C-alpha positions in Angstrom: 106.7 101.2 111.6 108.9 99.0 109.7 112.3 98.7 110.7 115.0 96.4 110.3 118.6 97.0 112.4 120.5 96.2 108.7 118.3 99.2 107.3 115.0 99.7 105.7 115.6 98.2 102.4 115.9 95.0 104.4 112.6 95.3 106.4 109.9 92.7 105.6 107.4 93.8 103.0 109.8 97.0 102.3 108.4 97.9 98.8 105.4 96.0 98.7 101.9 96.1 99.9 101.0 96.1 103.4 98.8 92.8 104.2 95.8 94.4 104.6 95.8 95.6 101.2 94.4 93.0 98.4 95.3 93.7 94.8 92.3 95.3 93.5 90.4 93.7 90.7 89.0 96.9 89.5 90.7 99.6 90.5 88.6 102.2 90.6 86.0 100.4 92.8 85.1 102.4 96.0 84.5 100.4 98.7 81.5 101.7 100.7 82.4 101.5 104.0 85.1 104.1 103.6 83.1 106.9 101.6 80.3 109.4 102.2 77.1 107.5 101.7 76.2 109.9 98.6 79.7 109.1 96.7 79.5 108.2 93.1 80.9 108.2 89.6 79.1 109.6 86.8 79.6 108.1 83.3 82.9 109.6 82.6 84.2 108.3 85.9 84.3 111.0 87.8 83.8 111.3 91.7 80.6 112.5 92.7 79.7 113.6 96.4 76.5 115.0 97.1 75.4 115.0 93.6 78.3 117.2 92.4 81.4 116.0 90.3 84.8 116.9 91.7 85.7 118.1 88.4 83.2 120.9 88.9 84.1 121.4 92.4 87.8 121.9 91.6 87.1 124.4 88.9 85.3 126.2 91.1 86.9 125.9 94.3 90.3 125.0 93.8 92.4 122.2 95.2 93.3 120.7 97.7 89.6 121.1 99.3 87.6 119.2 102.1 84.4 118.4 100.4 82.0 117.9 103.6 78.9 115.8 102.6 76.1 117.3 105.0 73.3 115.2 104.3 76.4 112.4 105.3 77.1 114.1 108.1 73.3 114.7 109.6 72.7 111.0 108.5 75.5 109.9 111.0 74.6 112.6 113.9 71.0 111.2 113.6 71.9 107.4 113.8 73.9 108.0 116.9 70.8 110.0 118.4 68.3 107.0 117.2 71.1 104.1 117.9 71.0 105.2 121.3 67.8 106.7 122.4 66.0 103.1 121.8 68.2 100.8 123.9 69.2 103.4 126.8 65.2 104.7 127.3 64.5 101.9 129.7 68.1 102.1 131.4 68.8 105.9 132.1 65.4 107.5 130.7 67.8 108.7 127.6 71.1 109.1 126.2 72.7 112.7 125.1 75.3 112.5 122.1 77.5 114.8 122.1 79.2 115.9 118.9 83.2 115.9 120.0 83.9 119.6 118.5 87.6 119.0 118.6 87.2 116.7 115.3 85.9 119.4 113.2 83.9 122.3 114.3 82.6 125.7 112.5 79.7 128.0 112.6 77.7 125.6 109.9 78.7 122.4 111.6 77.3 123.5 114.8 74.2 124.8 113.5 73.7 120.9 112.0 74.3 119.6 115.5 72.0 121.7 117.3 69.4 120.8 114.4 69.7 117.3 114.6 69.0 117.5 118.6 72.9 116.7 119.7 74.6 118.6 122.6 78.0 120.0 121.7 81.3 119.4 123.3 84.1 121.6 123.3 87.3 122.3 124.8 88.9 125.7 124.2 87.4 129.5 124.4 87.6 129.6 120.7 85.3 126.1 120.1 83.0 127.6 122.5 83.0 130.9 120.8 82.1 129.2 117.3 79.0 127.7 119.4 78.0 131.1 120.7 78.4 132.3 117.6 76.0 129.7 115.3 73.5 130.1 118.7 73.9 126.6 120.5 71.7 126.3 123.3 74.3 126.8 125.9 72.1 124.0 128.5 73.7 121.6 125.8 76.9 122.4 125.9 80.1 120.5 127.8 83.4 122.5 128.5 86.7 120.0 128.3 89.8 120.9 128.7 93.0 120.0 131.1 94.3 123.6 131.8 91.2 125.8 131.0 92.3 129.6 131.4 90.5 131.6 133.9 89.1 133.7 130.4 87.7 130.4 129.1 85.6 129.5 132.8 84.3 133.0 133.0 83.1 132.8 129.4 81.3 129.6 129.9 79.7 130.2 133.4 78.7 133.7 131.5 77.0 131.9 128.7 75.6 129.1 130.8 77.2 126.1 129.8 75.4 122.8 131.0 78.3 121.3 131.9 82.4 122.0 133.0 84.1 118.9 133.3 86.8 119.6 135.8 90.1 118.1 135.4 92.5 119.6 138.2 92.4 121.1 142.0 93.3 124.0 140.7 90.7 124.2 138.3 88.0 123.5 140.9 89.4 126.4 143.1 89.3 128.4 139.8 85.7 127.8 138.5 84.4 128.4 142.1 85.8 131.6 142.2 85.0 132.8 138.9 81.0 131.3 139.6 81.1 133.2 142.6 81.8 136.0 140.5 79.2 135.9 138.3 76.7 134.9 140.9 76.2 131.7 139.6 76.1 128.2 140.7 78.3 125.9 138.2 77.5 122.7 136.7 80.7 120.5 137.1 81.8 116.9 136.1 84.5 115.2 137.1 86.8 113.9 134.5 87.9 110.4 135.9 91.1 108.4 135.1 89.2 104.8 135.2 92.7 103.2 134.3 91.5 101.4 131.0 93.1 102.6 127.4 91.7 101.3 124.5 93.2 101.3 121.1 91.3 99.4 118.1 90.6 96.0 119.6 92.8 95.9 122.7 92.6 97.1 126.0 94.7 96.5 129.5 94.0 97.8 132.8 97.3 98.9 134.5 99.8 101.4 133.4 97.7 104.0 132.5 98.0 106.6 135.1 100.6 108.5 133.2 99.0 111.3 131.6 97.9 114.7 131.7 93.8 114.0 131.7 91.6 113.2 134.8 92.0 112.3 138.5 93.1 108.8 139.2 90.6 106.9 140.6 93.3 104.0 142.1 94.8 106.4 144.2 91.7 108.2 145.2 92.2 111.3 143.4 88.5 111.0 142.0 87.1 110.7 145.3 89.4 113.3 146.7 88.1 115.8 143.8 84.3 114.8 144.2 85.1 116.3 148.2 86.9 119.4 147.1 83.5 120.0 144.8 81.1 119.9 147.1 83.1 122.2 149.5 81.9 124.8 147.3 78.0 124.0 147.1 77.3 128.0 147.1 79.3 128.1 143.5 79.6 124.4 142.5 77.0 121.5 141.8 78.4 118.1 141.1 76.3 116.5 138.3 78.4 113.7 137.6 81.3 111.4 136.2 83.3 111.4 132.8 85.7 109.2 131.4 87.6 108.6 128.2 89.3 105.9 127.1 91.0 106.0 123.9 90.4 106.4 120.0 89.8 104.2 116.9 88.1 101.7 119.4 86.3 98.8 117.6 84.5 96.7 120.2 83.2 97.7 123.8 85.3 95.7 126.1 87.2 98.7 127.3 83.9 100.2 128.1 82.6 97.6 130.2 85.9 98.0 132.5 85.5 101.6 132.3 81.8 101.7 133.0 81.8 99.4 135.7 84.7 101.6 137.6 82.9 104.8 136.9 79.5 103.2 138.2 80.9 101.8 141.4 82.5 105.2 141.9 79.0 107.0 141.1 77.6 104.7 143.7 80.3 105.5 146.9 80.0 109.2 145.9 76.5 109.1 146.1 76.2 107.2 149.5 79.3 109.2 151.2 77.4 112.3 150.4 73.8 111.9 150.4 73.3 113.4 146.7 72.2 111.8 143.9 74.2 112.7 140.5 72.5 112.7 137.3 75.0 111.4 134.6 78.0 109.5 134.0 79.8 110.0 130.5 81.6 107.0 128.9 83.5 109.4 126.5 84.3 109.0 122.7 86.5 107.2 120.5 84.3 105.3 118.4 86.4 104.0 115.3 85.7 104.4 111.7 87.2 102.9 108.5 90.1 104.6 107.4 90.9 101.5 104.7 89.8 97.9 104.2 91.3 96.6 107.6 89.0 98.8 110.0 85.8 97.4 110.8 83.4 99.7 113.1 80.4 99.0 114.5 77.2 100.6 113.4 75.8 103.4 116.1 72.6 101.0 116.9 74.9 98.2 117.3 77.1 100.2 119.7 74.2 101.8 121.5 72.8 98.7 122.3 76.0 97.2 123.7 77.0 99.9 125.8 72.8 99.9 127.2 73.4 96.4 128.3 76.6 96.5 130.0 75.3 99.7 131.6 72.6 98.0 132.8 74.6 95.2 134.1 76.9 97.1 135.9 74.0 99.2 137.6 72.1 95.9 138.8 75.0 94.3 140.1 75.4 97.1 142.8 71.8 97.0 143.6 70.9 100.5 143.3 67.1 101.6 142.5 66.8 102.0 138.8 64.8 104.9 139.4 67.7 106.5 140.7 70.2 105.5 137.3 71.9 108.3 136.6 71.3 109.2 132.2 74.5 108.3 130.1 76.0 110.2 127.5 78.7 109.7 124.5 81.0 111.6 122.8 81.4 110.6 119.2 83.2 113.5 116.9 85.2 111.1 114.2 82.4 108.6 113.9 80.2 111.4 112.5 82.1 114.0 110.6 85.0 111.5 109.7 83.8 109.7 106.9 81.3 112.6 105.6 84.5 114.2 104.4 86.7 113.5 101.3 89.8 115.8 100.3 90.3 116.5 96.7 94.1 116.7 95.5 95.7 118.1 92.2 98.4 115.7 91.0 101.9 117.3 90.3 104.5 115.0 89.3 104.7 111.2 89.5 108.4 109.6 90.1 109.6 106.1 89.7 112.3 105.7 92.6 114.8 102.5 92.4 115.2 101.0 95.6 117.1 98.3 94.5 116.9 94.7 94.9 114.3 94.4 92.1 112.1 97.3 94.4 110.3 100.1 93.1 108.3 102.8 94.8 106.3 104.9 92.8 105.9 108.7 94.3 102.7 110.7 93.4 103.2 114.4 94.9 99.9 116.3 95.3 99.5 119.8 95.7 98.5 119.2 99.5 100.0 117.5 102.0 100.9 117.0 106.1 99.6 121.0 106.3 96.2 119.8 105.4 96.3 116.8 107.0 99.3 115.7 109.6 97.8 112.6 110.9 99.9 110.3 108.7 103.2 111.9 109.1 102.4 111.9 113.2 101.9 108.1 113.1 101.8 106.5 110.1 97.7 106.8 109.8 96.5 104.7 107.4 94.7 106.0 104.6 93.1 105.3 101.2 92.4 107.0 97.7 91.0 106.7 94.4 91.5 108.7 90.9 88.7 110.8 91.2 88.8 113.2 87.4 87.9 110.4 84.9 87.9 106.7 84.1 91.1 104.4 83.5 90.9 101.0 82.5 95.2 100.7 83.5 96.3 98.0 85.7 96.8 98.9 89.4 100.2 100.0 90.2 101.3 100.6 93.9 101.5 103.8 95.0 102.7 106.4 98.1 100.9 109.7 97.5 103.2 112.4 99.0 102.6 115.9 99.7 104.3 119.2 98.6 106.0 120.1 102.1 109.7 120.4 102.4 109.8 117.2 105.0 110.7 113.5 103.6 107.4 112.4 106.1 105.3 115.0 104.4 103.1 111.3 103.4 99.4 111.8 102.6 98.6 108.1 101.8 101.4 105.6 102.5 100.0 102.9 100.2 97.4 102.9 97.8 96.9 100.9 94.6 96.2 104.0 91.9 95.8 103.0 88.1 99.5 102.8 86.2 98.4 105.7 83.6 97.9 108.3 86.6 99.3 111.9 84.9 99.7 115.3 86.0 96.3 117.3 86.1 94.7 114.3 87.6 92.5 114.9 90.7 92.9 112.3 93.3 90.6 111.9 96.3 91.2 110.4 99.9 88.1 109.5 101.8 87.8 109.6 106.1 89.5 113.4 106.3 86.5 115.0 108.4 88.0 114.3 111.7 91.5 116.1 113.1 92.3 117.0 109.4 91.3 120.7 109.1 91.2 120.6 113.0 95.2 120.0 113.5 96.0 121.9 110.1 98.7 124.5 109.8 100.7 127.1 107.6 103.7 124.9 107.5 105.7 126.6 104.7 103.6 129.5 104.4 101.2 127.3 103.3 97.3 128.3 103.0 94.7 126.2 104.5 92.3 124.8 102.0 88.6 125.7 102.2 86.0 123.6 103.3 83.1 123.0 100.7 79.7 121.6 101.5 77.9 119.8 99.3 74.0 118.6 99.1 71.3 117.8 96.2 73.5 118.7 93.3 74.7 122.2 95.2 78.1 123.2 97.0 78.7 126.4 99.4 81.7 127.3 101.1 81.5 127.2 104.9 85.5 127.8 105.8 87.3 130.0 102.9 90.7 128.9 101.5 93.4 131.3 103.1 95.1 133.6 101.1 98.9 134.6 100.9 97.2 138.1 102.6 95.9 136.3 105.5 99.1 135.0 106.4 100.7 138.3 105.7 98.2 140.2 107.9 99.6 138.8 110.7 103.2 139.7 110.4 103.9 143.3 111.4 107.2 143.3 110.0 
């Protein structure tokens, strides 16, 4: 965050663009890495997604609206499925891809995930209910969560989910009781805190035990958790180990250390108890391009590098290759994030004099932090473009803000938009598929936007727009 002890107006770069945002030669240019694969513009400069222009979408469905490119979503799902299958085939026979439903989940998306041959990771009873409604195969579902309720464990066991990732000693006891009541043996993985935290291009190996997730590897908790699970062998089956090291990761350096520690623990637990665990999960957190500063890895390259480092770690401990467990990963953002564009209508444009020759253009739109809280939470960077017409005007540095009663209600911190932008224009923000609808709220009693799927020139509603009646229906007066 920009700050200066003498005040914000003195902060370096205040009023100007960030260093990663170049002055555009063409303010209407679309950087392909930021947008769904079907993105384009028609002869009038209107943005098109999935063969449908956004002016038509806004007229039919209103704004704000999340526009989800179905073919792009499916393409990215297949890219992970196929990009991991080939390199992992000689290492572990296969690699399972669990779509992380927390990024965004609805019934249609769950069906797409199933149809593309992926597994599904859920972390609440509500997400599991969506999977059940979609008829998602139970054996391909994993349940996460650091404080699963008894009701959620009952739901998972009765549906027969393929794995439950346990996160505490209390949960192990709870799950064993639930499984016995159902006459079942629940498949279990242990969430391991491996002492690695990765954020974009940085990782360090210490100082990361202070978190709510998992059993610490450093103090022996993870090994104790394995013993606790095995004491309930009539009700629980220990199937493997799980880790997660961070989000928006752009290289495999952190995964290398995490895999080494996970593989060593896997070997130690198997040797101590004379068992064979069939899986290790390296988690997700694979980054996407929100702006031109981000350079994500292609799924095929990511799969090849992870397969290579996993093979090295198993070879180093001397295990028989026939006993190596299969590997799973959990992309969520990397699949749905770039597949979705949020469409807004411009309401007001305000030029603010900051003094010392600085000014800022504020472009207010009809959504904001209720449909995308990530910028307000931690100054996440986004891009945007004029979407409803062509413009030959000069670029003007702008800040796109929402309609909510908060000064931190910012959608796009810095972006060049045409200087002739006017009320009624449409703005499109790419990369909004992950953690936007999922984290949305009704702040200021604002109904949440719809999710519109586009494909092959047609559009349909996946999740309808909330109404004021929906808001009032819960208010018992």
